[in-house]
C-alpha positions as CSV (number, residue, x, y, z in Angstrom):
1,X,49.7,29.2,81.6
2,X,47.9,30.2,84.4
3,X,46.3,33.7,84.2
4,X,45.9,36.2,87.6
5,X,43.5,38.4,89.1
6,X,44.7,40.0,91.5
7,X,43.0,42.3,94.2
8,X,44.8,44.1,96.7
9,X,42.8,44.5,100.3
10,X,44.7,47.2,101.6
11,X,43.0,50.2,102.2
12,X,40.7,51.5,99.4
13,X,40.1,47.5,98.5
14,X,41.2,48.5,94.7
15,X,41.8,45.9,92.6
16,X,44.6,45.3,89.5
17,X,44.7,43.3,86.5
18,X,47.7,43.5,84.1
19,X,46.0,43.6,80.3
20,X,46.9,44.7,76.9
21,X,44.2,47.3,75.2
22,X,42.8,45.3,72.4
23,X,42.6,47.0,68.6
24,X,40.1,48.9,67.6
25,X,39.1,46.2,64.8
26,X,39.3,42.9,65.2
27,X,40.7,40.6,62.2
28,X,38.2,38.1,61.0
29,X,37.5,34.4,62.7
30,X,39.9,32.2,61.7
31,X,38.4,29.4,60.2
32,X,39.5,25.8,58.2
33,X,38.3,26.8,55.2
34,X,41.6,29.8,55.4
35,X,43.3,27.5,53.6
36,X,45.0,23.8,53.6
37,X,48.4,25.4,54.6
38,X,46.9,27.1,57.6
39,X,47.1,26.0,61.1
40,X,43.6,26.3,61.8
41,X,42.9,23.6,58.8
42,X,45.2,21.2,60.2
43,X,44.0,21.6,63.7
44,X,40.6,21.2,62.5
45,X,40.8,18.5,59.7
46,X,43.4,16.1,61.5
47,X,44.3,17.1,64.9
48,X,40.6,17.3,66.5
49,X,39.8,13.8,65.2
50,X,42.5,12.5,66.6
51,X,41.3,13.7,69.8
52,X,38.4,11.6,69.4
53,X,40.1,8.9,68.3
54,X,42.9,9.0,71.4
55,X,40.0,9.4,73.8
56,X,38.0,6.3,72.5
57,X,41.3,4.2,72.4
58,X,42.3,5.5,76.0
59,X,38.9,4.2,77.4
60,X,37.0,1.0,77.8
61,X,33.5,1.9,76.3
62,X,30.9,-0.2,75.2
63,X,30.5,-0.4,71.4
64,X,27.6,1.9,70.8
65,X,29.6,5.1,72.6
66,X,32.7,4.2,70.5
67,X,30.8,3.9,67.5
68,X,29.3,7.3,68.2
69,X,32.2,8.9,68.6
70,X,34.0,7.2,65.6
71,X,31.0,8.6,63.6
72,X,32.0,12.4,65.0
73,X,35.5,12.3,64.0
74,X,34.8,11.0,60.6
75,X,32.2,14.1,60.1
76,X,35.0,16.3,61.6
77,X,37.2,14.9,58.9
78,X,34.6,15.1,56.2
79,X,33.6,18.7,57.1
80,X,29.8,18.0,57.8
81,X,27.4,20.3,59.1
82,X,27.3,21.4,62.3
83,X,24.0,20.4,64.3
84,X,22.3,21.2,68.0
85,X,23.7,20.7,71.0
86,X,21.1,19.3,73.7
87,X,22.4,21.8,76.0
88,X,19.5,24.9,74.9
89,X,21.4,27.5,76.3
90,X,24.3,26.5,74.4
91,X,22.5,26.7,70.5
92,X,21.1,30.4,71.7
93,X,24.6,31.5,72.2
94,X,25.2,34.1,69.5
95,X,28.1,32.4,67.6
96,X,26.5,29.1,67.7
97,X,23.0,30.2,66.8
98,X,24.1,32.0,63.9
99,X,26.4,29.2,62.5
100,X,23.3,26.8,63.3
101,X,21.5,29.1,61.1
102,X,23.9,29.6,58.6
103,X,23.9,26.0,58.0
104,X,27.8,26.5,58.8
105,X,30.5,22.9,58.6
106,X,33.3,22.1,60.8
107,X,35.5,24.2,58.2
108,X,33.2,27.0,57.6
109,X,32.5,28.0,61.0
110,X,35.0,29.9,63.3
111,X,37.7,28.0,64.4
112,X,37.3,28.7,68.3
113,X,33.5,27.8,68.4
114,X,33.9,24.5,66.8
115,X,36.9,23.8,69.3
116,X,34.7,24.3,71.8
117,X,31.7,22.6,70.3
118,X,33.8,19.5,70.1
119,X,34.6,19.1,73.4
120,X,30.6,19.9,74.1
121,X,29.9,17.0,71.9
122,X,32.4,14.5,73.4
123,X,30.5,14.9,76.9
124,X,27.2,14.9,75.3
125,X,27.7,11.5,74.3
126,X,29.5,10.3,77.1
127,X,26.8,11.5,79.2
128,X,24.3,10.0,77.1
129,X,25.4,6.4,77.3
130,X,26.1,6.9,81.0
131,X,29.6,7.6,81.1
132,X,30.4,10.2,84.0
133,X,34.5,10.0,84.4
134,X,36.7,12.5,83.1
135,X,37.4,11.0,79.3
136,X,40.6,12.6,79.6
137,X,42.0,11.3,82.5
138,X,44.1,8.2,81.1
139,X,45.8,11.5,78.8
140,X,46.2,13.5,81.9
141,X,47.7,10.8,84.3
142,X,50.4,10.0,81.3
143,X,51.2,13.5,81.1
144,X,52.0,13.8,84.9
145,X,53.8,11.0,84.9
146,X,55.9,12.0,82.1
147,X,56.5,14.9,83.9
148,X,59.0,13.9,86.1
149,X,61.8,14.8,85.0
150,X,60.6,18.1,84.4
151,X,59.8,18.6,88.3
152,X,63.1,17.5,89.1
153,X,65.6,19.5,86.9
154,X,63.2,22.5,86.2
155,X,60.8,23.3,88.9
156,X,61.6,22.2,92.4
157,X,65.3,23.6,92.0
158,X,63.8,26.7,92.1
159,X,62.6,26.4,95.4
160,X,66.5,26.2,96.8
161,X,68.2,23.8,98.3
162,X,69.7,22.9,102.0
163,X,73.0,22.9,103.2
164,X,74.9,20.0,101.8
165,X,77.8,18.2,103.4
166,X,80.5,20.4,103.0
167,X,78.6,23.0,100.9
168,X,76.9,26.1,101.4
169,X,72.6,26.2,100.7
170,X,71.0,27.8,97.7
171,X,69.1,30.8,97.8
172,X,65.0,30.5,96.6
173,X,64.4,31.8,93.7
174,X,62.5,35.0,93.2
175,X,58.9,34.9,92.0
176,X,59.8,35.9,88.5
177,X,61.3,32.5,88.0
178,X,58.2,30.6,89.3
179,X,56.1,32.8,86.8
180,X,58.4,32.3,83.7
181,X,58.3,28.7,84.8
182,X,54.6,28.7,85.0
183,X,54.6,29.9,81.1
184,X,56.7,27.6,79.6
185,X,54.5,24.8,81.9
186,X,51.9,26.0,78.8
187,X,53.7,24.2,75.8
188,X,52.7,20.8,77.5
189,X,48.8,21.8,76.6
190,X,47.7,18.1,75.4
191,X,45.2,19.2,73.2
192,X,48.0,20.6,70.8
193,X,49.6,17.1,71.4
194,X,46.2,15.5,70.3
195,X,45.9,13.7,73.7
196,X,49.6,12.4,73.6
197,X,50.8,13.3,77.0
198,X,54.4,11.9,76.3
199,X,54.9,13.7,73.2
200,X,53.4,16.8,74.8
201,X,56.1,17.0,78.3
202,X,59.3,15.8,75.7
203,X,58.4,18.9,73.4
204,X,57.9,21.4,76.4
205,X,61.7,19.9,77.3
206,X,62.9,19.8,74.1
207,X,62.0,23.8,73.8
208,X,64.1,24.5,76.7
209,X,67.4,22.2,75.8
210,X,69.3,25.1,75.0
211,X,68.6,26.6,78.2
212,X,68.5,23.3,80.5
213,X,69.5,23.9,84.2
214,X,72.6,22.3,85.2
215,X,74.3,21.7,88.4
216,X,71.5,20.1,90.0
217,X,73.7,17.2,91.9
218,X,70.6,15.4,93.3
219,X,67.2,16.9,92.2
220,X,65.8,14.3,94.8
221,X,66.7,15.7,97.8
222,X,66.7,19.6,96.3
223,X,70.8,19.7,95.9
224,X,71.4,21.9,93.0
225,X,72.8,25.3,92.1
226,X,71.3,28.7,92.1
227,X,68.7,29.0,88.7
228,X,69.3,32.0,86.4
229,X,66.9,34.1,84.9
230,X,68.1,34.3,81.7
231,X,68.0,30.3,81.8
232,X,64.0,30.1,83.0
233,X,63.1,33.3,80.6
234,X,64.6,31.5,77.6
235,X,63.4,28.4,78.0
236,X,59.4,30.3,77.7
237,X,60.3,31.9,74.5
238,X,58.1,35.0,74.8
239,X,56.2,36.6,71.9
240,X,55.6,39.4,74.6
241,X,56.8,39.7,78.2
242,X,55.0,41.7,80.8
243,X,56.8,40.4,84.2
244,X,57.7,43.8,85.2
245,X,53.8,45.1,85.0
246,X,52.8,42.1,86.7
247,X,55.4,42.0,89.9
248,X,54.6,45.9,90.3
249,X,50.9,44.7,90.5
250,X,51.3,42.1,93.0
251,X,50.8,43.3,96.9
252,X,53.9,43.4,99.2
253,X,52.4,43.3,102.2
254,X,51.0,39.9,102.6
255,X,47.6,41.2,103.3
256,X,46.4,40.8,98.8
257,X,44.1,37.9,97.6
258,X,45.3,36.8,94.3
259,X,43.2,34.4,92.0
260,X,45.5,31.9,89.7
261,X,43.6,30.6,87.0
262,X,44.5,27.7,85.9
263,X,44.9,26.1,82.4
264,X,46.4,22.4,82.3
265,X,47.0,19.6,83.9
266,X,50.0,17.5,83.9
267,X,53.5,19.5,83.6
268,X,51.6,23.1,83.5
269,X,49.8,21.9,86.9
270,X,52.6,21.3,88.3
271,X,54.4,24.7,87.2
272,X,51.3,26.7,88.7
273,X,51.1,24.9,92.4
274,X,54.7,25.7,92.3
275,X,54.1,29.1,91.4
276,X,51.4,29.1,94.1
277,X,53.3,28.0,96.8
278,X,56.6,30.5,96.0
279,X,53.9,33.6,96.0
280,X,52.3,32.5,99.7
281,X,56.0,31.7,100.8
282,X,57.5,35.2,99.5
283,X,54.7,37.2,100.4
284,X,53.0,38.5,97.7
285,X,49.7,37.7,98.6
286,X,47.8,36.4,102.0
287,X,45.3,34.2,100.6
288,X,45.5,32.4,96.7
289,X,42.5,31.0,95.4
290,X,42.9,28.2,92.4
291,X,40.2,28.6,90.0
292,X,39.9,25.2,87.9
293,X,37.6,24.0,85.5
294,X,34.8,22.3,86.8
295,X,33.9,20.4,83.0
296,X,36.8,18.3,81.5
297,X,37.4,20.2,78.1
298,X,40.6,20.9,76.2
299,X,41.7,17.3,77.0
300,X,44.1,18.6,79.6
301,X,42.2,21.9,81.3
302,X,42.7,21.6,85.1
303,X,39.4,20.2,86.8
304,X,39.6,19.9,90.5
305,X,40.0,16.0,90.5
306,X,43.4,16.9,89.0
307,X,44.6,19.2,91.8
308,X,43.6,16.8,94.3
309,X,45.3,13.7,91.9
310,X,48.2,16.0,91.1
311,X,48.9,17.1,94.9
312,X,48.8,13.1,95.6
313,X,51.3,12.2,93.3
314,X,53.9,14.5,94.8
315,X,52.6,13.3,98.2
316,X,53.4,9.7,97.1
317,X,57.0,10.7,95.1
318,X,60.3,9.8,96.4
319,X,61.7,12.9,96.3
320,X,61.8,15.2,99.4
321,X,61.2,18.0,97.4
322,X,58.1,16.9,95.5
323,X,56.7,16.0,99.0
324,X,57.2,19.6,100.7
325,X,55.6,21.1,97.7
326,X,52.7,18.6,98.4
327,X,52.6,19.8,101.9
328,X,52.8,23.3,100.8
329,X,50.1,23.4,98.4
330,X,48.0,20.4,100.2
331,X,48.2,20.9,103.9
332,X,44.4,20.4,106.1
333,X,45.4,23.0,108.8
334,X,47.6,26.0,109.3
335,X,50.3,25.5,111.5
336,X,50.1,21.6,111.4
337,X,53.5,19.8,112.0
338,X,54.8,16.6,111.7
339,X,57.2,14.5,114.2
340,X,57.7,17.5,116.1
341,X,59.0,19.1,113.0
342,X,57.3,22.1,111.6
343,X,56.3,22.4,108.2
344,X,57.6,24.2,105.8
345,X,55.9,27.6,105.8
346,X,53.6,28.5,104.9
347,X,50.9,25.7,105.6
348,X,48.0,26.2,103.5
349,X,44.1,25.6,104.0
350,X,42.6,24.2,101.0
351,X,38.7,24.5,101.2
352,X,36.9,23.9,97.9
353,X,34.7,26.7,97.7
354,X,30.6,26.2,96.9
355,X,30.4,28.6,94.4
356,X,31.6,28.5,90.8
357,X,33.1,30.8,88.5
358,X,30.8,32.0,85.4
359,X,33.2,30.5,83.0
360,X,32.6,27.3,84.2
361,X,35.2,27.6,86.7
362,X,35.3,25.7,90.6
363,X,37.4,27.6,93.0
364,X,40.0,26.2,95.8
365,X,41.5,28.7,98.2
366,X,44.9,28.5,99.5
367,X,45.2,30.6,103.0
368,X,48.7,31.1,104.9
């Protein structure tokens, strides 16, 4: 799910974030050694090796690199000791330094540490063997292509519909619908499905089956019934709902700036791009920056290249609704027009910023 950081640029230049206060005492780190029946044990002993092997299967790596990655998968399953990374800065991080000093293993070290460590090891191996391409590109592409049905039935109808012959126009959904849909998109996280893009998307769709949008006569043309809020919200299965606080924190006079921190490529990125377009078109901000990872990690974490390829995929889609969304989030110039027809407002300017987020993110700005 995308995270929102909201800056209110009206008088006073205040800033606002919706957050919960953490408890005074945090519980111990979760570890695979917590027990064979735990989620962490299954993650480290089964899912992480499966991710490595899925990466091997998805790329035509030379035998030495494939063998090195296979050895990594075997070491994880066998609970081998963690070894220092080539990156000294990461080895010096307090949690990593402590784990190395204590001779922690894949199972005994904290789950959050070893899962991050895994992706550093994959990228370290691929770089050492001269492979510079995103090792998860094929899985992300598969997940995007598997998201077409969800795009047509669960995302595009939120933008409303043009009047059909003899019918009436359905209204653009309010922002809350798009926020809930973005949360739902997080169900298609490829690190949970061990890199299986089709499984990730079908799982997200299955969870929404009870509240499946109905009455979409022809989603490729954007014709369908209005989308009820509860249908969207139920599909998200939320444990905690801060929607009212998020909406209240957003500016309402189109003068604010919003940072949208992206999470996963594929289905979730489609929902995030729809959210970005809705925030601008509904007047909740004047500028919006997409913040993406600058390094491939957690299989499906979105990078700037993923944003570009997703917009290209939408642009090439046969459906008018998909192409319109591509125009909204991918137009190069403000107020551009084509064939004498003005693009749906607002046409957005995208510019890749040179600066990078401290947490290895890259920004891309959309402005009305």
